[in-house]
C-alpha positions, 0 to 999 in steps of 0.5 A, spaced: 500 500 500 505 504 501 509 503 495 502 505 491 502 511 494 509 513 493 508 511 486 502 515 485 505 521 488 511 520 484 507 520 478 503 526 480 509 530 481 512 528 474 505 530 471 505 537 474 512 538 471 510 536 464 504 540 464 508 546 467 514 545 461 508 545 456 505 551 459 512 555 458 514 552 452 508 552 448 502 556 451 506 562 454 510 562 447 506 569 445 507 572 452 515 571 452 516 573 445 512 579 446 516 580 452 523 579 448 521 584 443 519 589 448 526 588 451 529 589 444 525 594 441 526 601 444 522 607 443 525 614 443 521 621 443 524 627 440 521 634 444 518 639 439 520 646 439 514 650 442 510 655 438 512 662 438 507 668 440 506 674 436 502 680 436 498 682 431 503 685 426 507 679 427 512 682 432 515 676 437 512 676 444 514 669 446 520 666 442 525 660 443 532 662 445 537 657 441 541 653 446 543 646 448 542 641 454 548 637 457 547 629 459 551 624 463 551 617 461 548 613 467 552 608 472 557 613 473 557 611 481 557 605 484 555 605 491 558 610 494 564 611 489 563 617 486 570 618 483 567 617 475 562 622 476 566 627 480 571 627 474 566 628 469 563 634 473 570 637 474 571 636 466 564 640 465 566 645 470 573 646 466 570 647 459 564 651 462 566 655 469 559 658 470 556 651 471 554 649 478 558 643 480 554 641 486 547 642 483 549 637 477 551 632 482 545 632 486 541 632 479 545 626 477 544 622 483 537 623 484 536 620 477 541 615 477 539 607 478 541 600 476 535 600 472 536 606 468 540 606 461 538 613 459 543 619 459 541 623 465 540 631 463 544 635 468 544 642 465 538 644 462 540 650 458 547 653 455 547 658 450 548 657 443 554 662 443 557 658 449 557 651 447 558 652 439 566 653 440 566 647 445 561 642 442 566 638 437 571 637 443 566 635 448 562 631 444 568 626 443 567 624 450 562 617 450 560 620 457 557 626 455 551 627 450 549 634 448 543 636 444 539 642 442 534 645 448 531 651 446 529 656 452 523 660 452 525 668 452 520 674 453 523 680 449 518 685 452 520 682 459 514 685 464 510 688 458 503 684 458 505 679 463 498 678 465 496 676 458 502 672 456 503 668 462 510 664 462 512 657 462 516 654 467 518 647 469 513 642 470 511 639 476 509 632 478 502 633 478 502 636 471 506 630 469 501 625 471 496 629 468 500 629 461 506 624 461 509 628 455 511 633 460 516 629 462 520 629 455 518 637 454 520 639 461 516 645 461 509 647 461 505 654 460 503 656 467 499 662 466 496 667 461 496 665 454 502 660 455 497 656 459 490 657 456 493 655 449 499 650 452 497 644 448 497 647 442 503 651 443 507 645 445 506 641 439 506 633 439 513 629 440 516 625 435 517 618 436 523 613 433 523 606 434 529 602 434 532 595 435 537 594 440 542 588 443 543 586 450 548 591 451 542 597 449 546 598 443 542 600 437 542 595 431 537 598 426 532 604 426 525 601 425 520 607 423 520 614 425 514 619 426 516 626 426 515 632 431 509 636 430 512 643 432 512 650 431 505 651 432 505 659 432 500 663 435 498 670 433 494 675 438 490 681 437 495 685 441 499 691 438 505 691 442 506 699 441 499 700 444 501 695 450 507 699 451 504 706 451 498 704 456 504 701 461 507 708 460 501 712 461 499 708 468 506 709 471 506 708 478 499 707 479 495 700 481 489 697 477 487 695 470 487 698 463 483 694 457 483 696 450 478 692 446 474 693 439 467 692 440 467 685 437 471 683 443 478 683 440 483 685 445 488 690 442 491 691 449 490 690 456 494 691 462 494 689 470 499 694 474 504 693 477 507 687 472 512 682 473 518 680 469 516 673 465 523 671 464 524 670 471 520 664 471 523 660 465 529 657 469 526 658 476 525 664 480 529 666 486 526 665 493 527 673 494 524 675 487 518 670 489 517 673 496 517 680 493 511 678 489 507 674 493 508 679 499 507 686 495 500 689 497 499 691 490 498 684 488 502 684 482 502 676 481 494 676 481 491 677 474 486 683 476 483 683 469 479 677 470 481 675 477 480 682 481 473 683 484 471 690 485 465 694 486 463 697 480 460 703 483 456 708 478 458 704 471 452 700 472 447 705 471 447 705 464 445 698 464 440 699 470 437 705 467 436 701 461 432 695 465 428 701 469 425 704 462 423 697 459 421 694 466 413 696 465 413 700 471 418 706 469 420 709 462 424 714 459 419 720 461 419 718 468 422 723 473 424 723 480 425 729 484 433 729 487 434 733 494 441 730 495 438 724 500 433 719 501 430 716 507 429 709 508 427 706 515 432 709 520 438 710 515 439 716 510 442 714 503 446 720 500 447 722 493 454 724 491 451 731 490 449 734 497 444 739 494 441 734 489 439 734 482 432 737 482 427 734 477 431 728 473 429 723 468 434 717 466 438 721 461 440 726 466 441 721 471 446 717 467 449 724 465 450 727 472 450 720 475 444 722 480 444 716 485 437 719 488 434 717 481 437 710 482 435 709 489 428 711 488 427 707 481 430 701 485 424 701 490 419 701 484 423 696 479 425 691 485 432 687 486 429 681 482 428 684 475 435 688 477 439 682 478 436 678 473 437 683 467 444 685 470 447 678 469 444 677 463 448 683 460 454 680 462 455 682 470 457 677 475 458 671 470 465 669 466 466 673 460 469 666 456 475 670 455 481 665 452 485 666 459 485 661 465 482 662 472 477 667 470 473 669 476 465 670 476 464 675 481 457 677 484 451 681 482 447 681 489 440 678 489 435 675 494 436 668 492 444 669 492 443 672 499 439 666 501 444 661 498 450 664 501 448 667 508 441 664 509 438 670 511 433 675 508 434 680 503 433 688 505 430 694 501 437 697 503 441 692 500 437 694 494 439 701 494 446 699 495 446 695 489 443 700 485 449 704 485 454 698 484 456 698 492 454 693 497 456 686 495 456 687 488 463 685 485 465 684 478 472 684 474 474 689 469 473 685 463 466 684 465 465 691 465 469 692 458 464 687 455 458 690 458 460 697 455 461 694 448 453 691 449 451 699 451 455 701 444 452 696 440 447 692 443 451 685 442 455 682 448 462 680 445 466 674 448 473 678 449 479 674 445 486 675 446 488 670 440 487 672 433 490 666 429 490 659 431 495 656 426 491 658 419 485 659 423 482 666 425 479 666 432 472 670 432 467 668 437 460 670 435 457 676 440 451 674 444 444 677 442 442 678 450 437 684 449 430 684 449 426 687 443 424 693 447 431 694 450 434 694 443 429 699 441 430 704 448 438 703 447 439 709 443 437 713 449 442 710 454 447 711 448 446 719 448 446 719 455 453 716 455 455 721 450 453 727 454 457 724 460 463 726 456 461 732 452 455 736 455 457 741 460 453 737 466 457 730 464 461 727 470 467 726 465 466 733 461 472 736 464 477 730 464 476 728 456 480 731 451 479 726 445 480 728 437 473 725 436 467 725 441 467 719 445 461 716 450 462 713 457 460 712 464 464 714 470 464 710 477 467 712 484 467 705 488 467 705 495 472 700 498 469 696 504 475 695 508 482 694 508 484 686 508 488 684 514 494 682 510 495 689 507 494 692 514 500 688 517 505 690 511 503 697 510 506 703 513 501 706 518 501 713 514 500 710 508 493 707 510 489 713 508 491 711 501 487 704 502 481 707 504 480 711 498 475 709 493 477 705 486 476 710 480 472 707 474 471 710 467 469 705 462 468 708 455 466 707 447 468 711 441 467 714 437 461 716 440 456 716 433 460 710 430 463 705 436 469 701 434 473 701 441 472 700 448 477 703 453 476 701 460 480 704 466 480 702 473 485 705 478 485 702 485 484 707 490 484 713 485 479 717 488 474 720 483 473 716 477 473 721 471 479 725 475 483 719 476 482 716 469 480 721 464 487 723 461 489 716 461 482 714 457 483 720 452 491 719 451 489 712 449 483 714 444 488 719 441 493 713 440 488 709 437 487 714 432 495 715 431 496 708 429 490 708 424 485 704 428 480 709 428 476 709 421 473 716 420 466 716 417 
């Protein structure tokens, strides 16, 4: 019996071995053949050259500086033995003294491993003029590999920095999202560089080669070329962009110059910062200076800055009033300079009041009383719904990343956010663009274009994407009645800049009539961070109102919108009138204003 058991066990073992051999030699043949092929066929990727960014006259805004990167062969260290690595680094230092030996060693050791058979990049960029005299000699060394590596360069430095954005080294999170960045190394981090990153960076090329067991190339099997040099042409005119920066010297705020169809010819967010500082890695000193500045230069206020609009919204609100069914263009109020509601007095900017006032006079002279009393008749629901439809408190759709929404206060908004009821006093604050009302400068520029043409454009910085024009279609958002009554608002906006009673009349000096609306938006408080960083004697500055002046011109043939907002600038027209006038005159000088 024991012998039978032993024989049975022996037979089972042999059967198991035979089955396993059959599986390995026959059934697993395809698997191991594929594995062997993968071990012998290697894929090499070639990085595309990033597309350039050009202004509307094809003036380079973001280009690629020609240079090279240096890589060292793997396995130059064995355990703690770094003699070979030290020798190669010493050689590199002898050829290019400016190299950082410590940084090279650290970079190499982080990537070197037994499993890595590829050269290791240790120097990202060496200028063309530096490497060319040394190229032949250095390239003779088997342990050194030199290959082209363009570096992003911004010829204008800080000009239009918030529009253009910058490229910088890709982090691990970005690489995980887009594995091609491991090859490319850099990615758009802000502005146009980020928004159009996938187009600008192109597509990597592939090369499939057969190698032997020593990783030596035997033959090339196939090659796919890179798709590169995807250039992007913007609507920006750098002559105009430079000019508006000079006008805004030492002020804090924004300027937008846009045609009435949404093409952005210039836009500045001040103060600006040098884009070239970010390409190779900004120093901690520079970074801290940007992040700790009370003027927030790193924030793109054009699309991410939220400000109370003040009286600038009275144009659209006036249109809502006179088409509401409870008021029309002939409806009047008597302005005494203040209005009592409950136990609170709501004051007009003009202490003596404006007397008998209709919508045209209310916009021309910026009569707060008219909008207070009108708000109580029309109601917050109709006001907020109409203003949102006109583009306030919502994204504009501009081709820039990280655009903010803003807030047009309403009953529903307050209930959802604070779980509290709405009060009539809040309706009055909203009617003059104060309280919780917050918008971005580009929302205001777009809103002004709507007042000029009756259509709500989509702002766009890009003009041509490759060979394709980028012309988003404006939105038709006004009701038939609003379109019919819009000329009333347009005449009042023209009067703001040209009639004796207009709030901007004394501050406008353009070569042709323009139309617009001033606004003085009170600040509600000083942020704690500003209080901690700003000197006590400068605190009064931060208590001053923001100054708005949003315009279109020529008044009788709208072609351009110019919107200026000066942070803590005081009175809208006084702080901004000369800047707006100079911009229109520059547009005329550059040939952009078409005369009838």
